[in-house]
C-alpha positions, 0 to 999 in steps of 0.5 A: 500500500502506498500513501499519497500525500499530494504534498500535504504533509499528511501523517505517515501511515502507521497501520500494518497488515492488520484487520483494521488498517484504517484505525490510525485515522479514526477520529482524526481524518477522513480517508480516500482509499484508492485500490487498483491492481497495479500502479499503471491502472488508468483509473488510478492515474485519473483519480490522482490527476483529479486530486492534484489541483485541489490540494487545498480542498483536500487539506481543508477537509482533513482528507488523507489519500491512501493507495492499496495497489498491487498484491502486497500484504498491506494492500490486501489488508486494506481491501479485505477491511473494505471488501474491495476486489483486487482485480479492479479500481475502486475509490472509497471515502471513509469518514472519521467514524471509520464507516465507508461513505462513498464507493465508486468503481471509477474516479470520483470527481473532486466536486462530488467528493467534497460535496459528500464530505461537506454534507456530513454532520461532523464536517458541518460542525467543523465548518461552523467552528472554523468561522 
């Protein structure tokens, strides 16, 4: 599994190939998990490209981007935890509560991703507190 920080200085992934690889993020960050059979996957590349220009929005929403790519132990653990297939692309948005909020078989446009996050009660509370 690779961690994609998008230049945001996100915390290092502390999870190992355990039954709960996202536990380190619970309560601290939302996680966008990108799963692909290999690093050359076209949809994986498209999702990365879509997120690149919106780094500020990613950071503002406490969003960590993790990749479960290939067949390594950590990638398998992440896929198992989220019930994802190993042979095709999936993008999964996981909330701070640890629950999957959005799953897609194709890249998620940043506008849809941000709208989903911004509609979450915890995010609304965060926005009110930041004003």
